[in-house]
N, C-alpha and C positions, 0 to 999 in steps of 0.2 A: 647873518647869524648862522652858526653851525648847527649840525644835526644834534638833536637831543639824545643824551646818553640813554642806553637801554635801562629800563627800570631796575633790573637786577644789579646793575653796576652803580646805580645812583648813590647808595650808601658809601661806597668807596670814593666816588667823586666828591661827595659832600665832605668827607673826611680830608680829602685833598685840599679843599678850600681852607679848612682849619690849619692844615700843614703849611699852606702858603702864608697865612697870617703869622704863624710862629716863625717861619723862615724870614719874613720881612722884619719882624722884631729883632731877630738874632743878627741880621746883617746891618740894620740901621743903628743898633746899639744906643737907642734913645732912652733906655731905662737903666737903672743900676744893674750891674752884672748879677747880683744875687737874685733880683726879680726875674731876669731873663732865664737864669738857671732853674728857678722855680716854675716858670711858665713851661720850659722844656720838660721838666720832670712830670708836670701834670699832663702835657700832651703825650708823652711817651708811655707813662703808666696807665693812662685812661684811654688807650686805643692805638697808639702808634706802633708798638711792637706787635699787637694783635693784628693790626691792619697788614703788616708785612707777612705774617703767618698765613692770613687768609689768601693773600695773593699767591704765595708760594705753595701752599698745601691744597688750595681749592681751585683758584682761578687758572693758574698755569697748567695743572694736570687736566682740567676740563678742556682747555685750549689744545693741549697735546693730543687729545683724542682725534682731532681733525686737522691740526696744523703742525708744522715743523717747529720744534723748539730750537733747532739748530739755526738760529737767526741772531745776528749781531744785536738787535734791539732787545731780545730776551736775555741774552748774556749780559748786556749793559744794565738792564733792570736788576738782575740778581747781584751783579757786582756793586751796584749802587746800594742795595740793601745791606751788603756786608760793610761797605764804607760808612754808611750812615749809622749803622749799629755801633761801629767802632768810635765814630765821632761823638755820638750820644754818650757812650760810656765815658769817654775822656772828658767831655764837657760837664757831665754830672759829678765826676770825681774831682776834677781840678778847677772848674769854673773859670777856665782860661778864656778871655775875651776873644782872642784870635781863633781859638777852636770854635767858639760860638759863631763867629762870622763864617768860617769855613763850612760849618754844618749848615747854616742858613743858605749859603750859596748852593751847596750840594743838594739840599732838600728841595729847593726851588727848581733846580734843573731836573731832578728826578720826577717831581710831580708833572712837569711839562712833558717829559718823555712818556710817562704813562698816559696822560690825558690826550696828547697829540698823536702818539704813535701806537702804544701798546693796546689801549682800550679800543680804538677804532679797528685795529687788526683783529682783536678778539670778537668784536661785534660783527665783522665781515666774515669771520671763519666759522663761528658756532651757529648752529641752527637755532631758531626761535625757541623750540621746546627745551633745548639744552641750556640756553641762557636763562630761561624762566626757572628751570630747576635749581639754578645757583642762588637765586634770591634769598632763600631762608638761611643761607650759610654766611652772609655778610652782616656783621653787626652794625648797628647805627651808632658808630663811635662819635659822630658829629654831635649827638645828644650830650656828650660829656664836654663839648666845647663851650667855653665861656663866651664865644662869639656867635653862637647859634641864636637866631632870632626867636623870641618866645612864641611867635605865631606859626613857626614851621612845625610840621608834624615830626614826631620822633617815634622810635620803636615802642615807647610806652603808651602813645596816644591811641 
């Protein structure tokens, strides 16, 4: 079993779990397209776009205090954000099943990049006090997930 994610980053990781569920639904296409589009809309409007902003405006600038942002992994993360935003916009406007599949694939790969590469890099680079100071800035978007277990703590608890 891998190392446990730092407490400050756990809200982002829990939201990644929600993103992976949505990505799986989008790629499998086991529901009507209208239902998939609505699921995507809920995910995006109830935390998805805010999650990206938190990473771009809070997490990466904190990392940049101690680590180089001139890294392929960081560039890929930001490029993924642009691509995913574009695909979300197209999917919500058109409801095109092929766009939904492409978005699901891109979202899954992006979460894997962040969980397996970016977050460990940030945890290795930032000092404990700096990581701890970030905690209040990350919303518990997972609480808006219909997949959250009722016995899990949320920001409201």
